[in-house]
C-alpha positions in Angstrom: 98.2 76.4 141.2 97.8 79.7 139.4 100.6 80.5 137.0 102.1 83.9 136.3 100.8 85.4 132.9 100.7 88.7 131.1 98.4 90.1 128.4 99.3 89.1 124.8 101.5 92.1 123.7 100.4 92.0 120.0 96.7 92.5 121.0 97.0 94.6 124.1 95.8 98.2 123.7 98.7 100.6 124.4 98.9 104.2 125.4 98.0 105.2 121.8 94.7 103.4 122.3 95.6 100.9 119.6 96.7 97.2 119.8 100.4 96.9 119.2 100.1 95.3 115.7 98.2 98.4 114.5 100.4 101.0 116.3 102.5 103.2 114.0 105.9 101.6 115.0 104.6 98.0 114.6 102.0 98.4 111.9 104.2 97.2 109.0 105.1 94.0 110.9 101.4 93.7 111.8 100.1 93.9 108.2 102.7 91.5 107.0 101.9 89.0 109.7 98.3 89.6 110.6 97.3 86.0 109.6 99.6 84.9 112.5 98.8 87.7 115.0 95.0 87.8 115.2 93.5 85.7 118.0 91.3 83.6 115.8 91.7 82.7 112.1 90.8 80.1 109.4 92.6 79.2 106.2 91.5 77.7 103.0 93.5 76.1 100.1 92.2 75.6 96.6 92.0 72.2 95.0 93.1 73.6 91.6 95.5 76.6 91.2 95.1 79.3 88.6 98.3 79.2 86.6 100.2 82.5 86.4 103.3 82.8 84.2 105.7 85.7 83.9 105.2 87.7 80.7 106.4 91.2 81.5 104.9 94.2 79.8 107.9 96.6 79.6 105.7 99.6 79.2 104.1 99.1 82.6 107.5 98.8 84.3 108.6 102.1 82.6 105.8 104.2 84.0 107.0 107.0 86.1 104.2 106.7 88.6 105.1 103.1 89.2 108.7 104.1 89.9 107.5 106.7 92.3 104.8 104.7 94.2 106.8 101.5 94.4 109.8 103.5 95.7 108.0 104.9 98.7 108.9 103.6 102.1 105.4 102.3 102.7 105.4 100.0 99.7 105.0 96.2 100.1 104.1 94.7 96.8 102.5 95.3 93.4 101.2 92.9 90.8 99.4 93.1 87.4 97.8 90.1 85.6 95.9 89.6 82.4 94.4 86.1 82.1 97.2 83.7 83.0 100.0 86.2 82.4 101.8 88.3 85.1 102.5 91.6 83.3 104.2 93.2 86.2 105.4 92.2 89.7 107.5 94.0 92.3 108.2 93.6 96.0 109.8 95.5 98.8 113.0 94.2 100.3 111.2 93.1 103.5 108.4 91.4 101.6 108.1 88.6 99.1 105.9 86.7 96.6 105.0 83.9 99.1 104.1 86.2 102.0 100.5 87.0 102.9 99.6 90.6 103.5 96.5 92.0 105.1 94.1 93.3 102.4 91.8 95.0 105.0 88.7 96.3 103.4 89.4 94.8 100.0 87.9 91.8 101.8 84.5 93.5 101.5 84.4 92.7 97.8 83.8 89.0 98.7 80.3 89.9 99.8 79.5 91.2 96.3 80.2 87.7 95.0 78.3 85.9 97.7 75.3 88.2 97.7 75.4 88.3 93.9 75.1 84.5 93.8 72.1 84.5 96.3 70.5 87.3 94.2 70.9 85.3 91.0 69.4 82.3 92.7 66.4 84.3 93.9 67.2 83.8 97.6 67.4 87.6 98.4 65.5 90.7 97.3 67.5 93.9 97.4 64.5 95.8 98.6 64.0 93.7 101.7 64.5 95.2 105.1 67.4 93.7 107.1 65.1 93.1 110.1 62.9 90.8 108.0 66.1 88.6 107.3 67.8 89.0 110.7 65.1 89.5 113.3 67.8 89.9 116.1 69.4 93.0 114.5 69.2 96.3 116.4 67.6 99.6 115.3 70.8 100.7 113.5 70.0 98.3 110.7 66.5 96.8 111.4 64.7 99.1 108.9 67.5 99.5 106.3 67.1 97.9 102.9 69.6 95.3 101.8 70.5 97.5 98.8 71.3 100.4 101.1 73.5 98.3 103.3 75.3 97.0 100.1 75.8 100.6 99.0 77.1 102.1 102.3 73.9 104.2 102.2 72.9 103.7 105.9 73.0 106.2 108.7 73.4 104.9 112.3 75.6 105.3 115.3 78.6 103.3 114.0 81.5 105.6 113.5 84.5 104.9 111.2 86.7 107.9 111.8 90.3 106.5 111.8 91.7 109.6 113.4 89.5 109.1 116.5 90.9 106.2 118.6 87.6 105.9 120.5 85.6 105.4 117.2 83.2 102.5 117.0 85.3 100.8 114.3 88.1 100.3 116.9 85.7 99.1 119.6 84.6 96.6 116.9 88.1 95.1 117.0 87.4 93.5 120.4 84.6 91.5 118.9 86.7 90.2 116.1 89.9 89.0 117.8 91.9 92.1 116.7 92.5 93.4 120.2 92.0 92.3 123.8 88.5 93.3 125.2 88.4 95.6 128.2 85.7 93.4 129.8 83.7 90.4 128.6 84.5 89.5 125.0 81.5 90.0 122.6 80.9 88.0 119.5 80.7 89.8 116.2 76.9 89.0 116.2 76.3 90.5 119.6 78.3 93.6 118.7 76.5 94.2 115.4 73.1 93.6 117.1 74.0 96.5 119.5 74.4 99.1 116.8 71.6 101.7 117.2 70.1 104.6 115.2 72.2 107.8 115.1 71.4 110.3 117.8 68.2 112.1 117.2 67.4 110.0 114.0 64.1 108.2 113.4 65.4 105.9 110.7 68.5 104.9 108.8 68.0 107.3 105.9 71.1 108.8 104.5 70.4 112.4 103.3 74.0 113.4 102.7 74.1 112.5 99.0 77.3 110.5 99.5 78.1 107.0 100.8 78.7 106.7 104.5 81.4 104.1 104.9 80.8 101.6 107.8 82.6 98.3 108.0 79.8 96.9 110.1 77.6 97.0 107.0 79.7 94.1 105.6 79.3 92.0 108.6 75.5 92.5 108.4 75.7 91.2 104.9 77.7 88.3 106.0 75.0 87.3 108.5 72.4 87.7 105.7 74.5 85.3 103.6 74.4 82.7 106.3 70.7 83.1 106.9 69.6 83.1 103.3 72.4 80.7 102.0 71.5 78.3 104.7 75.1 77.2 105.3 78.1 78.4 107.3 80.0 81.4 105.9 83.2 79.3 106.1 81.8 77.1 103.3 81.6 80.2 101.1 85.3 80.9 101.9 86.3 77.5 100.8 84.4 78.0 97.6 86.0 81.4 97.1 89.5 79.9 97.4 88.5 77.2 94.8 86.8 79.7 92.4 89.8 82.0 92.5 92.3 79.1 92.2 94.5 80.5 95.0 98.0 79.2 95.2 98.6 80.0 98.8 96.2 80.0 101.7 93.3 82.3 101.9 93.6 83.4 105.5 90.6 85.1 107.2 90.3 86.3 110.8 87.2 85.3 112.8 85.6 86.0 116.1 85.7 83.5 119.0 82.9 81.4 117.6 84.5 81.1 114.2 82.5 83.7 112.2 84.7 85.0 109.3 85.5 88.7 109.3 84.7 89.8 105.7 84.8 93.5 106.5 88.6 93.4 106.7 90.0 90.1 107.8 91.5 88.5 104.7 95.2 88.1 104.1 96.6 87.0 100.7 99.8 87.1 98.7 100.0 89.7 95.9 99.4 87.1 93.2 96.5 85.6 95.1 95.0 89.0 95.5 95.1 89.3 91.7 93.5 85.9 91.4 90.8 87.2 93.8 90.3 90.2 91.6 90.2 88.1 88.5 86.8 86.7 89.7 85.5 90.2 89.0 87.3 90.6 85.7 85.7 87.3 84.7 82.4 88.7 86.0 81.9 86.1 88.8 83.1 83.0 86.9 85.4 80.7 88.7 88.5 79.1 87.1 86.5 75.9 86.3 83.9 78.0 84.4 81.2 77.7 87.1 79.7 80.8 88.5 80.7 81.8 92.0 79.3 85.4 91.8 76.9 86.7 89.3 77.6 88.4 86.0 74.1 90.1 86.2 74.8 91.5 89.7 78.3 92.7 88.6 76.6 94.4 85.6 74.2 96.2 88.1 77.1 97.0 90.4 79.0 98.8 87.6 75.9 100.7 86.5 74.7 101.9 89.9 75.8 103.1 93.4 76.2 106.1 95.6 78.8 108.9 95.0 81.8 108.6 97.3 83.2 111.4 99.4 86.2 113.5 98.1 88.8 112.9 97.0 87.1 109.9 95.4 84.0 111.8 94.2 84.6 110.5 90.6 83.8 106.9 91.9 80.6 105.3 93.3 80.2 102.9 96.1 78.1 100.1 94.7 77.4 96.6 96.2 80.5 96.5 98.3 82.8 97.8 95.6 84.2 101.1 94.2 83.4 101.6 90.6 83.8 104.2 87.8 81.2 102.4 85.7 83.9 100.3 84.0 86.2 98.7 86.6 85.5 97.4 90.0 87.8 97.7 93.0 88.3 98.6 96.6 90.8 100.1 99.0 92.1 98.8 102.3 92.9 100.7 105.6 96.6 101.3 105.8 97.4 101.6 102.1 96.0 98.8 99.7 94.0 99.0 96.5 92.7 96.5 93.9 91.3 97.2 90.5 89.6 94.6 88.2 88.6 95.6 84.7 86.0 93.2 83.0 86.6 94.8 79.6 90.3 94.2 79.3 90.5 91.2 81.8 93.3 93.0 83.6 93.7 93.1 87.4 96.2 95.2 89.4 96.9 95.1 93.1 98.9 97.5 95.3 100.0 96.6 98.8 101.5 99.1 101.3 101.5 100.0 105.0 101.3 103.6 106.1 103.1 104.3 109.4 101.5 107.6 110.4 99.5 107.7 113.7 96.1 107.0 112.2 97.2 104.6 109.4 94.9 106.4 107.0 95.5 109.4 104.7 92.8 110.1 102.1 95.2 111.9 99.8 97.5 108.8 99.5 95.0 106.8 97.5 94.0 108.9 94.4 97.5 108.5 92.6 97.4 104.7 93.3 93.8 104.4 92.0 94.6 106.4 88.9 97.8 104.3 88.2 96.0 101.0 88.7 92.9 102.0 86.6 95.0 103.2 83.7 97.1 100.0 83.7 93.9 98.0 83.7 92.6 100.0 80.8 95.7 99.1 78.9 97.2 102.6 78.8 101.0 102.8 79.0 101.2 106.1 80.8 
């Protein structure tokens, strides 16, 4: 006998053309609970936990920009570490130190570590065309070099305009368990394979002079990692949790067949986000001293890249990170940013959730980036 049922309200696309968890009135709850709301997810715990002990740097707490930015209604959490010391930590009243938060596109930095390891081991050549590694890939990536995909230097018909509710980036959600599909549910692989060349283009060349941000690039890299690493991507996630020494669980959304969503599916506590960033501050070295990423690849990452669009034109997009030549970092849709400085060993993380219609405001990020980068340089103001 057929039972009465209704669509999952958290994932159902509403009148605003967004799933409820990502609609303006519910987005804060969504980002604070995405590890529970997404249709499919995996979690990983570390065998050994990187110790963090409170050792407050009063000069950080007294910064005026910290007082302002942590006082905004969108703020969730901020943490700063150096080695095993927590120099600063603060949380919003509705959020806490043990609560995971969506880090959205900061997840992309994981592919720098994974591809860096494969590069170090000679399993990938950055000049290779994606089609030679993934024969099933569509024209939107088939002729692109691995280096261009890493640097967001590919032109195709994937659109990441957050102000456009019909953009490809939102259609992508149906293939990754982030919204209910309107028809048959695609896998992430089938969705990525369907990306084509941009209208009228003969190849994937980017002639704009600035990086073209596309979350699909990261998923292409994840499939490359599986193909050349010759093991499931989930095993890389287990190793990532161990290398970072995460205290809580590393939660990652997946598609229906269990493929992890590295373009934006990771959820972590603020302290564990700093532990994740510390892998870059240690230049790819895990807490046990073994390499998880690659110091050589991180050196290349800091030295190269493609200029980013205003208002981040002073940064470059390089190997799935943002860099100014010294620190490495990344932002996340909705209001997150992470900075890791290999010269000082400092890592700073900022978590927040914008509640405007699109969930994205380019002008919101520069003050956060400036604050985190100055703190990680060791500057008091």
